[in-house]
C-alpha positions, 0 to 999 in steps of 0.5 A, a space after each residue: 193430493 196423491 194420485 191413487 194406486 189404481 190410477 197410476 202408469 208405471 214404470 214411466 220409460 220416457 220423459 213425461 212433461 205435464 200441466 194444468 196443476 197450478 203448482 206453487 213454489 220453486 219448480 222441481 221434478 216430480 221424478 227423473 222422468 216426470 215434470 210439471 211445468 204449470 206453476 199458475 202463470 195465468 194467476 200471477 205465478 211464473 211462466 215455467 219451461 224445461 230446456 229438454 236436451 234429449 236426456 232420459 233422466 231429467 235434471 232440476 237444472 233444465 228448469 227456466 222461468 220468468 215472472 
């Protein structure tokens, strides 16, 4: 479900990491500044992490996961 316009905080200037959304499928960036790392590890999904190296724009190549 999309976040309503009135509830959005923009622009995001620093990389932001969040969870508690229980996504499924292949980990992907929500934008070049935002990433969810919750892929339902508590319900049989993979444990997902992001290797942050201080970059300002996030990269999908930095995801790591184990099942």
